[in-house]
C-alpha positions as CSV (number, residue, x, y, z in Angstrom):
1,M,-12.6,34.1,-11.4
2,K,-14.0,35.4,-9.1
3,K,-12.2,33.9,-6.3
4,T,-8.9,34.2,-7.7
5,L,-9.5,38.0,-8.9
6,F,-10.7,38.7,-4.8
7,A,-7.9,36.4,-3.5
8,V,-5.4,38.6,-4.7
9,L,-7.3,41.9,-3.7
10,A,-7.5,41.4,-0.2
11,A,-3.8,40.1,0.0
12,C,-3.4,43.9,0.2
13,T,-1.9,45.6,3.6
14,L,-2.4,49.3,5.7
15,L,1.2,48.6,6.5
16,S,4.5,50.6,5.7
17,A,8.4,49.3,5.3
18,E,9.5,49.2,9.0
19,S,6.0,48.3,9.6
20,Y,3.6,51.1,10.1
21,Q,4.5,52.2,13.5
22,I,6.5,55.7,13.7
23,N,9.3,56.3,16.1
24,T,10.3,59.9,15.0
25,L,7.8,62.6,16.9
26,S,10.4,65.1,18.6
27,A,13.5,66.6,16.3
28,K,15.4,66.9,20.1
29,Q,15.0,63.1,20.9
30,L,15.6,62.0,17.8
31,G,18.9,63.5,18.1
32,M,19.2,61.2,21.4
33,A,18.0,58.1,19.4
34,H,14.9,58.7,20.4
35,T,15.1,58.0,24.0
36,G,12.8,59.7,26.9
37,A,10.9,57.4,28.9
38,G,13.5,58.7,32.2
39,I,13.9,62.7,31.0
40,K,12.2,65.4,32.6
41,L,10.9,66.7,28.3
42,G,8.2,69.2,29.2
43,S,5.3,69.0,26.9
44,E,7.1,66.3,24.9
45,S,7.1,63.6,27.8
46,M,3.4,63.5,26.5
47,H,4.5,60.9,24.4
48,F,7.6,59.2,25.2
49,N,6.1,59.1,29.3
50,P,3.4,61.5,30.2
51,G,4.4,60.5,33.8
52,G,7.1,63.2,32.6
53,L,4.9,65.9,32.6
54,G,4.5,67.1,35.9
55,F,7.9,68.3,36.2
56,L,6.9,70.7,33.8
57,D,7.8,74.3,35.9
58,K,6.7,76.6,32.8
59,T,3.5,78.2,32.4
60,L,3.8,77.4,28.7
61,D,4.9,74.7,26.7
62,I,5.5,74.2,23.3
63,S,6.4,71.7,20.7
64,A,6.3,71.5,16.9
65,G,8.3,70.1,14.1
66,A,8.6,67.6,11.4
67,T,9.9,64.5,10.5
68,F,11.1,63.8,6.4
69,I,11.3,60.3,6.5
70,M,13.6,58.7,3.1
71,P,13.4,55.1,2.5
72,E,15.3,53.0,-0.1
73,V,13.5,50.1,-0.5
74,E,15.1,47.7,-3.5
75,F,13.6,44.6,-4.0
76,H,16.1,42.5,-6.0
77,G,14.0,39.3,-7.5
78,K,13.0,37.3,-11.2
79,K,12.3,40.7,-13.1
80,G,15.3,42.9,-11.5
81,K,15.5,45.5,-9.4
82,T,12.9,47.9,-7.8
83,V,12.8,50.0,-5.8
84,N,10.4,52.3,-3.6
85,D,11.2,55.6,-2.3
86,K,8.5,57.7,-1.3
87,L,8.7,60.6,1.2
88,G,7.3,60.1,4.1
89,T,6.4,63.4,6.5
90,P,5.0,62.7,10.3
91,L,4.5,66.0,12.3
92,Y,4.0,66.6,16.1
93,V,2.7,69.0,18.3
94,Y,3.0,69.5,21.8
95,V,1.4,72.1,23.9
96,A,2.0,72.0,28.0
97,S,1.2,74.0,31.3
98,S,2.4,73.7,35.3
99,I,-1.0,74.5,36.3
100,T,-0.1,74.2,40.3
101,D,3.0,72.9,41.7
102,W,1.7,69.3,41.7
103,L,-0.5,69.7,38.4
104,S,-0.2,69.7,34.9
105,A,-1.8,69.7,31.8
106,G,-1.5,69.1,28.2
107,L,-2.8,68.4,24.5
108,S,-0.4,66.4,21.7
109,F,-1.2,66.1,18.3
110,T,0.9,63.3,16.3
111,T,0.9,61.1,13.9
112,P,2.3,57.7,15.3
113,Y,1.3,54.8,12.8
114,G,1.6,55.6,9.1
115,N,2.9,55.1,5.9
116,S,4.0,56.1,2.4
117,A,5.0,53.8,-0.6
118,D,5.4,53.4,-4.4
119,Y,6.7,50.6,-6.3
120,G,4.9,51.5,-9.4
121,K,2.2,50.4,-11.5
122,D,4.5,47.1,-13.5
123,W,6.5,46.2,-11.0
124,E,6.6,42.0,-10.4
125,G,4.8,42.1,-7.2
126,A,2.4,45.1,-8.7
127,G,-1.1,42.3,-8.3
128,L,0.1,42.6,-4.7
129,L,1.1,46.5,-4.5
130,Q,1.3,49.3,-6.4
131,D,0.9,52.0,-3.8
132,I,-0.2,52.9,-0.6
133,S,-0.7,56.0,1.8
134,L,-2.1,55.2,5.3
135,S,-2.3,58.1,7.5
136,V,-3.0,57.4,11.6
137,Y,-3.0,60.6,13.7
138,A,-3.4,60.8,17.1
139,L,-5.0,63.6,19.6
140,Q,-3.7,63.0,23.6
141,P,-5.1,65.0,26.6
142,T,-3.0,64.6,29.2
143,M,-2.5,65.0,33.2
144,A,0.4,64.9,35.6
145,F,-0.2,64.7,39.1
146,K,3.1,65.6,40.8
147,V,2.5,62.7,44.0
148,R,6.2,63.7,45.4
149,D,8.6,66.2,45.3
150,D,10.1,63.4,43.6
151,I,7.2,61.2,41.3
152,S,5.2,62.4,39.2
153,I,2.3,60.1,37.6
154,G,0.5,61.2,34.1
155,V,-2.5,59.9,32.2
156,G,-4.4,60.5,29.4
157,P,-6.5,58.8,26.2
158,A,-4.6,58.9,22.7
159,I,-8.0,59.1,20.6
160,Y,-6.9,57.5,17.2
161,F,-8.5,58.6,13.8
162,G,-7.1,58.2,10.2
163,S,-7.7,57.7,6.6
164,F,-6.0,55.2,4.2
165,E,-5.8,54.7,0.2
166,Q,-3.9,51.7,-1.7
167,S,-3.2,50.4,-5.3
168,K,-2.8,47.1,-6.7
169,D,-3.4,45.8,-10.3
170,L,-6.0,43.7,-11.1
171,P,-5.1,40.7,-12.9
172,L,-9.3,40.0,-15.1
173,N,-7.7,40.3,-18.6
174,P,-3.9,40.1,-19.3
175,N,-5.1,42.1,-22.6
176,L,-6.5,44.8,-20.4
177,P,-4.3,46.3,-17.7
178,M,-6.4,47.8,-15.3
179,S,-6.1,48.7,-11.5
180,V,-8.3,48.7,-8.3
181,N,-7.5,51.9,-6.1
182,I,-9.2,51.5,-2.6
183,S,-9.9,54.2,0.0
184,G,-11.3,54.9,3.3
185,D,-11.8,56.3,6.3
186,A,-11.2,54.8,10.0
187,D,-13.5,55.2,12.6
188,V,-12.7,56.8,15.9
189,A,-10.1,54.5,18.1
190,V,-9.4,55.2,21.9
191,A,-6.2,53.8,23.6
192,A,-5.0,54.8,27.2
193,N,-1.6,56.5,27.5
194,V,-0.4,56.4,31.5
195,G,3.4,56.9,32.9
196,I,5.1,57.5,36.1
197,L,8.4,59.1,36.3
198,Y,10.7,58.6,39.4
199,D,13.6,61.6,40.5
200,L,15.9,59.1,42.2
201,L,19.0,61.3,42.7
202,P,17.5,64.9,41.9
203,N,18.5,66.6,38.5
204,T,21.4,63.7,39.1
205,L,19.5,59.8,38.2
206,A,15.6,59.5,37.4
207,L,14.0,56.4,36.7
208,G,10.7,56.1,34.2
209,V,7.8,54.0,32.7
210,G,5.4,54.6,30.1
211,Y,2.8,52.1,28.2
212,R,0.2,52.9,25.9
213,S,-2.2,50.0,25.0
214,E,-3.3,48.7,23.0
215,A,-6.3,50.6,20.1
216,K,-8.3,48.7,16.9
217,M,-8.4,50.7,14.1
218,K,-11.5,49.9,12.0
219,V,-12.3,51.1,8.3
220,A,-16.1,49.7,7.9
221,K,-16.9,51.5,4.2
222,G,-13.5,51.2,2.6
223,K,-14.8,52.4,-1.4
224,P,-12.9,50.2,-4.3
225,K,-12.4,52.3,-7.6
226,V,-11.0,50.9,-10.9
227,S,-8.9,52.6,-13.1
228,Y,-7.4,51.1,-16.8
229,A,-4.1,52.0,-18.0
230,N,-5.6,53.7,-21.3
231,G,-8.5,55.1,-20.7
232,N,-12.2,54.4,-19.4
233,V,-12.6,51.5,-18.0
234,E,-16.5,51.2,-18.6
235,A,-16.0,51.5,-22.5
236,T,-13.4,49.1,-22.4
237,V,-14.9,46.4,-20.6
238,A,-18.1,46.7,-21.9
239,G,-18.2,44.0,-24.7
240,I,-17.0,41.4,-21.9
241,P,-19.8,40.8,-19.7
242,Q,-18.0,38.8,-17.6
243,L,-15.8,41.0,-17.0
244,K,-18.2,44.3,-16.7
245,G,-19.9,41.9,-14.2
246,I,-16.7,41.7,-11.8
247,V,-16.3,45.2,-12.2
248,N,-19.5,46.9,-11.1
249,S,-19.7,43.9,-8.3
250,L,-16.6,45.4,-7.1
251,E,-17.3,49.0,-7.6
252,A,-20.5,48.6,-5.1
253,S,-18.3,46.4,-2.9
254,K,-17.7,48.3,0.9
255,V,-14.6,47.2,2.1
256,K,-14.0,46.4,6.5
257,A,-11.1,45.8,7.6
258,E,-8.9,45.5,11.3
259,L,-5.5,47.2,11.7
260,P,-4.3,46.9,15.7
261,L,-2.4,49.7,16.6
262,P,0.0,47.8,18.9
263,A,0.6,48.5,22.3
264,N,4.0,50.2,23.8
265,L,6.1,49.7,27.1
266,N,8.8,51.8,27.4
267,T,11.5,51.8,29.7
268,G,14.3,54.3,30.2
269,I,17.0,55.8,32.7
270,S,18.7,59.1,32.5
271,F,22.1,60.5,34.1
272,R,23.5,63.3,34.3
273,P,27.0,62.8,35.6
274,T,28.0,66.6,35.3
275,E,25.6,69.5,34.3
276,K,26.7,69.4,30.9
277,L,26.3,66.2,30.0
278,L,22.8,64.1,29.8
279,L,22.6,60.0,28.8
280,A,19.7,58.2,28.7
281,F,19.0,54.1,27.7
282,D,15.3,53.1,26.8
283,W,13.8,49.7,25.9
284,Q,10.6,49.7,24.2
285,M,8.9,46.2,23.8
286,V,6.1,46.9,20.9
287,F,3.5,44.0,21.5
288,W,3.2,43.2,18.1
289,K,1.8,40.0,18.3
290,A,-1.4,41.2,18.2
291,Y,-0.9,41.3,14.2
292,E,-2.2,38.2,13.8
293,K,-3.9,38.5,10.4
294,L,-6.2,40.2,8.5
295,A,-9.0,39.9,7.5
296,M,-10.7,41.7,4.5
297,D,-15.0,41.7,4.6
298,F,-16.3,42.3,1.1
299,G,-19.7,41.5,1.8
300,N,-20.1,38.8,0.3
301,P,-18.5,35.2,1.4
302,N,-17.1,34.6,-1.9
303,F,-15.0,37.2,-1.8
304,D,-13.8,37.4,1.4
305,K,-10.2,36.7,2.6
306,V,-8.0,36.4,5.4
307,S,-4.0,37.1,4.7
308,Q,-1.8,35.8,7.8
309,K,0.3,38.0,9.0
310,N,1.7,36.1,12.9
311,Y,3.7,38.8,13.7
312,H,6.0,38.7,16.6
313,N,6.8,41.0,19.5
314,T,9.6,43.4,19.6
315,D,12.9,44.7,21.6
316,A,14.0,48.4,20.3
317,Y,17.5,49.6,22.9
318,R,18.7,53.2,22.2
319,F,21.2,55.1,23.8
320,G,21.7,58.6,23.8
321,A,23.5,61.5,25.1
322,Q,23.3,65.4,24.6
323,Y,25.7,67.7,25.9
324,T,25.7,71.4,26.3
325,V,28.6,73.2,24.8
326,I,27.6,76.6,25.7
327,D,24.1,78.1,27.0
328,Q,22.6,78.6,23.7
329,L,23.8,75.3,22.4
330,D,23.3,72.0,22.9
331,V,24.8,68.5,20.7
332,R,23.4,65.1,20.4
333,L,24.4,61.8,19.7
334,G,22.4,58.5,19.6
335,V,22.6,54.6,18.4
336,Y,19.9,52.7,18.3
337,Y,18.9,48.8,17.7
338,D,15.2,48.2,16.5
339,E,13.8,44.0,16.1
340,T,11.8,43.3,12.9
341,P,8.4,42.1,13.6
342,V,8.3,40.0,10.2
343,D,9.6,36.8,10.0
344,D,11.4,35.9,7.0
345,D,8.4,33.7,5.3
346,Y,5.7,36.2,5.8
347,L,7.8,39.5,4.5
348,T,5.7,41.3,2.2
349,P,5.8,44.1,-0.4
350,E,4.1,46.1,2.0
351,S,6.3,44.8,4.8
352,P,9.6,44.8,4.0
353,S,11.4,45.3,8.0
354,T,14.5,44.3,8.7
355,N,16.1,44.7,12.8
356,K,17.8,48.2,12.0
357,L,20.5,49.5,13.3
358,G,20.1,53.2,13.6
359,T,22.6,56.2,14.2
360,T,21.7,59.8,15.2
361,I,23.0,63.4,15.2
362,G,21.4,66.7,15.7
363,F,21.2,70.2,18.2
364,S,19.7,72.7,19.5
365,F,20.5,76.1,19.2
366,R,18.4,79.1,21.5
367,P,18.5,83.1,19.9
368,I,16.4,84.1,23.2
369,P,16.1,82.3,26.3
370,Y,12.2,81.2,25.5
371,L,13.2,80.0,21.7
372,S,14.7,76.7,20.8
373,I,15.6,76.1,17.0
374,D,15.7,72.2,17.0
375,A,17.1,69.5,14.3
376,S,18.6,66.1,13.9
377,F,19.5,63.4,11.8
378,L,18.9,59.6,11.8
379,Y,20.7,56.6,9.3
380,S,19.1,53.8,9.5
381,N,20.1,50.1,7.9
382,G,19.5,46.8,8.1
383,A,21.2,45.7,11.4
384,G,24.6,44.0,9.9
385,S,23.2,43.6,5.9
386,L,21.5,45.8,4.0
387,G,19.5,43.0,2.8
388,R,17.0,40.3,3.9
389,D,15.7,37.1,1.8
390,A,11.1,36.6,1.8
391,T,9.6,33.3,1.4
392,S,6.8,34.2,1.8
393,G,6.4,32.8,-2.4
394,S,6.4,30.0,-0.6
395,N,4.3,30.0,2.2
396,P,1.7,27.9,2.0
397,E,0.1,30.5,4.2
398,K,0.4,33.3,1.9
399,A,-0.5,31.8,-1.0
400,G,-2.1,34.4,-3.2
401,D,0.2,37.7,-1.1
402,G,3.7,36.3,-0.6
403,L,6.3,37.3,-3.0
404,N,10.1,35.2,-2.9
405,G,13.2,38.0,-3.4
406,R,15.1,39.8,-1.8
407,Y,14.8,43.2,-0.4
408,E,17.2,45.8,0.8
409,V,16.2,48.9,3.1
410,Q,17.7,51.7,4.4
411,A,16.1,55.2,5.2
412,L,17.8,59.2,5.5
413,V,15.9,60.8,8.2
414,P,16.7,64.7,8.9
415,S,13.8,66.5,11.3
416,V,13.4,69.8,12.4
417,G,11.2,71.7,14.9
418,V,10.9,74.6,17.0
419,S,10.1,74.6,20.8
420,F,8.8,77.7,22.9
421,N,8.1,78.1,26.8
422,F,8.4,80.4,29.6
């Protein structure tokens, strides 16, 4: 019984629908399909391409905002339809300054990885996942050097920290509905973030490349806690020594796990055919292949579990346009295509991603010269079809953490922000 219990328990992962990387960290650039590697973005360049920070010509440049990810993930299985529509709210703050003609520096705070999902307590896959909350925060000090009038190089560490919490059904006894909640804080992890921006034709054509290295988020002391649907677990299982022993053993565990934060390569080009029109194209490669498996260690070899993931690297293609209608108003449009890293026979409730097609609109309004009010909206769905059939329940490598069924995934994503500079 113990082996069965922990095999199912350890199958839970720390992921989100659409996998767990967040690409909505600028209300301005989300309106242009989140392009930015080849654009001079001031303080926001720290995320898209730190090389662009070297072209900052302001004493102080601040940008802050939030995104409201409103997913609708429907699972259609043997027991009907289940919906996950839990709201996610990534945040960003960028602050930077031009120190000299050739040196700029800044600090950013973002939530580049995360997840928020809730399928309910009694759905078909409750033994795999009921709900989950994962938050990864990043502090990134950055320095950029303008080595020539038309070339800037930027570099800075990305310092990650975060926490997670998840719940799943605990099938110890069909007459005693229980859930186990696992929560914990991650150790600090560090990645490198570097980039270069080349202003090939000044104020007309620019090329940029940014690279963020892989990091490992490690949870060393995850804490399991068991709850009973109708009251106190201890009182319920007191008369069942075997169940009581399992519950006590579980709650005494310290769970260890490791989650890769994949490397990213962003290449971008921007072109300004007229003074009012800006066009941008980005190609983003995400090195998801680093996520081969999830090993969860309960401190007892009889309970430990390795769940195969076998992600593969993906590409995203982004195109955006910005037009200055009047001096106080910019409008934006964009479209992108983003590949999923998950194959059908590894698709599970915590990662029901699809190849995604996104369309975006946005604007910036400047009521006074130094202040910009920014807003954008993204609609994302499965490219060609909302649905995708999962066959992970038939995959021998996913024994204990797979589920057959059909996922239908889409999301509405508004974003708002303000920026200030002088």
